[in-house]
matplotlib code that plots the C-alpha trace (Angstrom):
import matplotlib.pyplot as plt

x = [84.3, 83.6, 84.1, 87.2, 88.9, 87.9, 88.1, 91.0, 89.6, 85.8, 84.2, 84.3, 83.3, 79.8, 78.9, 79.8, 77.6, 74.7, 75.0, 75.2, 71.9, 70.1, 71.0, 69.8, 66.4, 65.9, 66.6, 64.1, 61.4, 62.0, 61.6, 58.5, 56.7, 57.4, 55.9, 52.3, 49.7, 45.9, 44.4, 40.8, 39.6, 35.9, 34.3, 35.8, 32.4, 29.5, 25.8, 23.5, 20.0, 19.2, 18.6, 20.6, 24.0, 27.3, 30.8, 33.8, 36.4, 40.0, 41.8, 45.6, 48.6, 51.8, 55.5, 58.2, 60.2, 57.5, 58.7, 57.1, 53.9, 50.6, 48.5, 45.2, 43.4, 40.0, 39.4, 37.1, 39.0, 38.3, 37.2, 39.3, 43.0, 44.0, 42.0, 42.9, 41.2, 38.7, 39.9, 37.1, 38.6, 42.0, 43.6, 47.0, 48.7, 45.6, 43.3, 40.4, 39.9, 37.0, 37.9, 35.7, 32.1, 30.4, 27.5, 29.7, 30.6, 27.0, 26.8, 30.5, 32.7, 35.3, 33.7, 36.1, 36.4, 40.2, 41.5, 45.1, 44.3, 44.2, 40.7, 40.4, 37.1, 34.7, 31.0, 28.3, 25.0, 22.4, 23.2, 22.1, 22.9, 25.6, 27.6, 28.1, 31.9, 35.2, 36.7, 40.4, 41.8, 45.5, 47.5, 51.0, 53.6, 57.1, 58.7, 55.6, 52.5, 49.5, 46.1, 42.8, 40.0, 36.3, 33.6, 30.2, 27.0, 23.9, 20.7, 17.0, 14.8, 12.0, 8.6, 5.6, 4.7, 1.3, -0.2, -3.0, -4.5, -4.5, -7.2, -10.3, -10.2, -12.2, -11.3, -9.7, -8.5, -5.0, -4.1, -1.1, -0.3, 1.7, 3.8, 5.5, 7.4, 7.3, 10.6, 13.8, 17.4, 18.0, 18.4, 15.0, 14.2, 10.7, 9.6, 6.1, 5.1, 1.7, 0.9, -2.0, -2.7, 1.0, 3.6, 2.8, 2.2, 5.1, 3.0, 3.2, 6.2, 7.5, 9.9, 12.1, 13.0, 9.5, 7.4, 5.0, 3.6, 2.0, -0.7, -1.6, -4.6, -6.3, -7.8, -8.8, -5.3, -3.9, -6.4, -5.1, -3.4, -0.2, 2.6, 5.0, 8.3, 10.5, 14.0, 17.4, 20.6, 19.2, 15.6, 12.5, 8.8, 5.8, 2.1, -0.6, -3.5, -6.2, -6.5, -9.9, -11.0, -14.5, -16.5, -17.2, -20.9, -23.3, -22.8, -26.2, -27.9, -25.7, -26.8, -30.5, -30.2, -28.5, -31.1, -34.1, -32.4, -31.9, -35.6, -36.8, -34.7, -36.1, -39.7, -39.1, -37.8, -40.8, -43.2, -41.3, -41.5, -45.2, -46.0, -44.1, -46.0, -49.3, -48.6, -47.6, -50.7, -53.0, -51.2, -51.8, -55.5, -56.0, -54.3, -56.6, -59.8, -58.8, -58.2, -61.7, -63.4, -61.8, -63.2, -66.7, -66.7, -65.9, -69.3, -69.9, -69.5, -72.6, -74.3, -73.3, -76.1, -73.5, -70.8, -67.3, -66.0, -68.7, -68.0, -64.3, -64.9, -67.2, -64.7, -62.0, -64.1, -66.7, -67.6, -68.7, -72.5, -73.6, -77.0, -78.8, -81.6, -84.3, -87.2, -88.5, -87.0, -83.6, -81.8, -78.8, -76.3, -75.7, -74.2, -75.2, -78.9, -81.0, -84.0, -86.6, -88.9, -92.7, -95.5, -97.7, -100.7, -98.8, -97.2, -94.1, -92.8, -92.2, -88.8, -88.6, -85.4, -84.3, -81.2, -78.3, -76.0, -72.4, -70.9, -67.2, -66.8, -68.1, -67.2, -70.7, -74.0, -76.7]
y = [11.8, 15.5, 16.1, 14.0, 16.1, 19.4, 18.2, 20.4, 23.6, 23.4, 20.6, 20.9, 17.8, 19.0, 19.6, 16.0, 14.7, 16.8, 15.6, 12.0, 12.3, 14.1, 11.4, 8.7, 10.5, 10.9, 7.3, 6.2, 8.5, 7.1, 3.6, 4.4, 6.0, 3.0, 0.5, -0.9, 1.7, 1.6, 4.2, 4.3, 7.8, 7.1, 8.2, 6.9, 6.5, 4.9, 4.9, 2.3, 1.1, -2.3, -4.8, -3.0, -4.0, -2.1, -2.3, -1.2, 0.1, -1.1, -0.5, -0.7, -0.4, -2.4, -1.4, -3.1, -3.1, -5.3, -8.8, -10.8, -12.8, -10.8, -11.0, -9.3, -9.2, -7.8, -7.6, -5.9, -3.5, -4.1, -1.0, -2.2, -1.7, -4.5, -7.1, -8.6, -7.7, -10.2, -11.6, -11.9, -12.8, -13.1, -13.8, -15.4, -17.4, -17.2, -18.6, -16.9, -17.8, -17.1, -16.8, -17.3, -18.4, -15.3, -13.3, -10.9, -13.6, -13.8, -12.3, -11.2, -11.8, -10.1, -7.7, -8.7, -12.2, -11.9, -9.6, -9.8, -7.4, -4.3, -4.4, -5.9, -4.3, -6.1, -6.7, -7.3, -8.5, -8.1, -5.6, -6.1, -4.1, -6.6, -5.4, -2.0, -1.9, -0.5, -2.5, -2.6, -3.6, -4.5, -5.2, -6.6, -7.5, -7.5, -5.2, -2.9, -2.9, -0.4, -0.4, 1.5, 1.7, 2.3, 2.7, 1.2, 2.2, 0.2, 2.1, 1.5, 3.7, 5.7, 4.0, 5.8, 8.5, 9.2, 12.7, 14.0, 17.3, 18.0, 20.5, 21.7, 23.1, 26.1, 29.6, 31.6, 28.6, 27.1, 23.8, 21.8, 19.3, 16.2, 13.9, 10.7, 7.8, 4.7, 3.2, 4.4, 5.0, 8.3, 11.1, 11.6, 15.0, 16.2, 19.0, 20.3, 22.1, 23.0, 21.6, 23.9, 27.6, 28.6, 28.3, 28.0, 31.4, 32.7, 32.7, 28.9, 27.4, 23.9, 21.6, 19.5, 17.0, 16.3, 16.8, 19.4, 22.4, 24.9, 27.4, 29.8, 31.5, 29.5, 31.2, 30.6, 31.5, 28.3, 25.9, 23.5, 20.2, 19.7, 17.2, 16.0, 14.5, 12.5, 11.5, 10.2, 9.4, 6.4, 7.0, 9.3, 8.9, 11.2, 11.6, 14.2, 15.8, 18.2, 21.1, 22.9, 26.2, 25.8, 28.7, 28.5, 27.7, 30.4, 30.6, 32.1, 29.2, 26.7, 28.4, 28.3, 24.7, 23.7, 25.5, 23.9, 20.5, 20.9, 21.9, 19.0, 16.6, 17.9, 17.6, 14.0, 13.2, 14.8, 12.8, 9.6, 10.3, 11.1, 7.8, 5.8, 7.5, 6.9, 3.2, 2.8, 4.5, 2.3, -0.7, 0.2, 1.0, -2.3, -4.3, -2.6, -3.3, -6.8, -7.4, -5.9, -8.3, -11.2, -10.1, -9.7, -13.2, -14.9, -16.0, -15.0, -17.6, -19.5, -18.8, -21.2, -22.4, -22.7, -20.4, -20.7, -21.9, -24.6, -25.8, -25.9, -27.9, -30.2, -30.9, -31.4, -33.6, -35.5, -37.8, -34.9, -34.1, -30.5, -29.2, -26.1, -24.4, -22.7, -21.4, -24.2, -26.8, -28.4, -30.1, -32.3, -33.8, -37.4, -40.1, -38.3, -37.8, -34.9, -35.1, -32.5, -32.7, -32.8, -32.6, -35.8, -36.3, -36.5, -33.3, -34.7, -34.0, -37.0, -37.2, -37.3, -38.4, -37.0, -38.2, -35.7, -35.3, -34.0, -31.7, -32.1, -28.9, -26.7, -28.8, -29.0, -30.9, -29.7]
z = [-28.8, -29.3, -25.6, -25.4, -28.1, -26.5, -22.9, -22.0, -23.5, -24.3, -22.3, -18.6, -16.6, -15.7, -19.3, -20.3, -17.6, -18.7, -22.3, -21.2, -19.1, -21.9, -24.4, -22.0, -21.5, -25.2, -25.8, -23.1, -24.5, -28.0, -26.8, -24.8, -27.7, -29.8, -27.2, -27.2, -26.7, -25.9, -28.2, -27.1, -26.2, -25.2, -21.9, -18.7, -17.2, -19.0, -17.8, -19.3, -18.6, -17.1, -19.9, -22.5, -24.0, -23.9, -25.5, -23.4, -25.9, -25.8, -29.1, -29.2, -31.4, -31.3, -31.8, -33.8, -30.6, -28.9, -29.6, -26.8, -26.7, -26.9, -23.7, -23.2, -19.8, -18.7, -15.0, -12.4, -10.2, -6.5, -4.6, -1.8, -2.6, -0.3, -2.3, -5.6, -8.9, -10.4, -13.7, -16.3, -19.7, -21.2, -24.6, -24.9, -27.7, -29.9, -27.3, -25.4, -21.7, -19.3, -15.7, -12.6, -12.3, -10.8, -12.1, -14.1, -16.6, -18.0, -21.5, -21.6, -24.6, -26.8, -29.2, -32.1, -33.4, -33.2, -30.4, -31.7, -34.6, -32.5, -30.9, -27.4, -26.6, -24.2, -25.0, -22.4, -24.0, -21.1, -18.4, -14.8, -11.6, -10.9, -13.8, -12.2, -11.6, -12.8, -15.6, -16.6, -20.0, -20.0, -23.2, -22.8, -25.3, -23.9, -23.3, -23.8, -21.7, -21.4, -19.8, -19.6, -17.0, -17.6, -15.0, -15.9, -14.1, -14.7, -13.9, -14.0, -16.3, -14.7, -14.8, -16.3, -13.8, -12.3, -12.6, -10.3, -9.0, -5.3, -4.3, -6.1, -9.6, -8.5, -9.6, -6.8, -4.8, -4.4, -6.0, -7.0, -9.7, -8.7, -10.8, -9.4, -10.8, -8.7, -10.1, -11.5, -10.5, -8.8, -9.3, -11.1, -12.5, -13.1, -15.5, -16.1, -19.3, -20.8, -24.2, -24.9, -24.4, -24.3, -21.6, -17.9, -16.3, -14.2, -11.1, -10.9, -9.2, -9.7, -7.9, -10.2, -7.4, -6.1, -9.3, -7.7, -9.6, -7.2, -8.2, -5.4, -7.0, -9.7, -12.7, -16.3, -17.4, -15.8, -17.6, -20.2, -20.8, -18.8, -19.5, -16.8, -18.0, -15.7, -16.7, -15.4, -17.2, -19.0, -19.8, -20.0, -19.3, -19.1, -18.2, -19.0, -17.1, -18.1, -15.7, -15.6, -14.1, -12.6, -11.3, -7.6, -6.6, -5.5, -1.7, -1.0, -2.8, -0.8, 2.5, 1.5, 0.4, 3.7, 5.8, 3.9, 4.1, 7.9, 8.4, 6.3, 8.3, 11.5, 10.2, 9.2, 12.6, 14.3, 12.1, 12.8, 16.6, 16.3, 14.5, 17.1, 19.9, 18.2, 17.7, 21.3, 22.6, 20.5, 21.7, 25.4, 24.8, 23.0, 25.8, 28.4, 26.5, 25.9, 29.6, 30.4, 28.0, 29.7, 33.1, 31.7, 30.2, 33.6, 35.3, 38.9, 41.6, 42.7, 46.1, 48.8, 51.2, 54.0, 55.1, 53.7, 57.0, 57.3, 53.7, 54.3, 57.5, 55.7, 53.0, 55.5, 57.9, 55.9, 58.9, 61.1, 61.3, 60.9, 61.8, 60.5, 62.4, 60.3, 62.4, 64.4, 62.3, 62.6, 59.8, 60.5, 58.2, 59.3, 57.1, 53.9, 54.9, 56.3, 58.4, 59.3, 62.3, 61.8, 64.5, 65.1, 67.2, 70.3, 69.9, 68.5, 65.2, 63.0, 61.3, 57.5, 55.9, 52.6, 50.7, 50.5, 47.6, 48.1, 45.5, 45.3, 43.3, 46.0, 49.0, 50.7, 50.4, 48.0]

ax = plt.figure().add_subplot(projection="3d")
ax.plot(x, y, z, "-o")
ax.set_aspect("equal")
plt.show()
């Protein structure tokens, strides 16, 4: 109206257009500030340990201009923008709804008994690695609508680490302290500190990623009780070890002991070899004497009245008659008897027969 009155003199056309656009923007801004708003200001990323519980905040306020039905939705945002988000829970017309049958539904509920009173926060009772995701809270009451996203990371606490010393604890030598946790979500950070005798000397160096504390030249100043602490975003554990500083042994005594031990070992080996040689010599002498005794006990063979050839022939041919001439007398083997000639009155020697016995052991007559 003001522009219409002063159109001819004070309001050029471009000014009326500017005033109209400004009024329109102010009107839109006023309506937007009066619409439903999610007022939660907590962290956008939450890290929790496995087995713990968590509440994802989603507080909101309504505007008198919001006259539609109140709808609240909790969903998991898909990392792939081409895929749909997974609906978890919703609230509409005074009723709570659970959507889907996947692992994310376990232990999930609205934190407030009545989400319509300005608190649409989501509670998860028992966290598992499957709950790691980006969640979205959407509050809608026509014509107003607002939303909030929260990223949840479920991690494993570090397990109780193991502490040990690598290398001897002798003065003047190099050694290292090690600390290692078998379980836990990365990144794990290790830190060594000494609980007794003051802080760790500056000559020692430690690696926070591997849990190693190096000492290049050990001395009494490094001795004491050391504590290793390992931690990540959701938990902390520790272990202790007592580091000693022992004096090195006397090298001269070690050399003498080694020499004496070597000589003693050589002497024992020589004695052992001598005993074995002595036993073998006695055994051979005993076997030789025993064989000689056996030869002495065997009786000599008996004398044979006939030659070996004759006896063999007699055994092989028992029907053949053999004669033996002794001086002027002749003895003949005939049918098992022997006769010797004797001289009679006519100058003839009478024949006298004597029975002959045959010995089967010797193979000739006796």
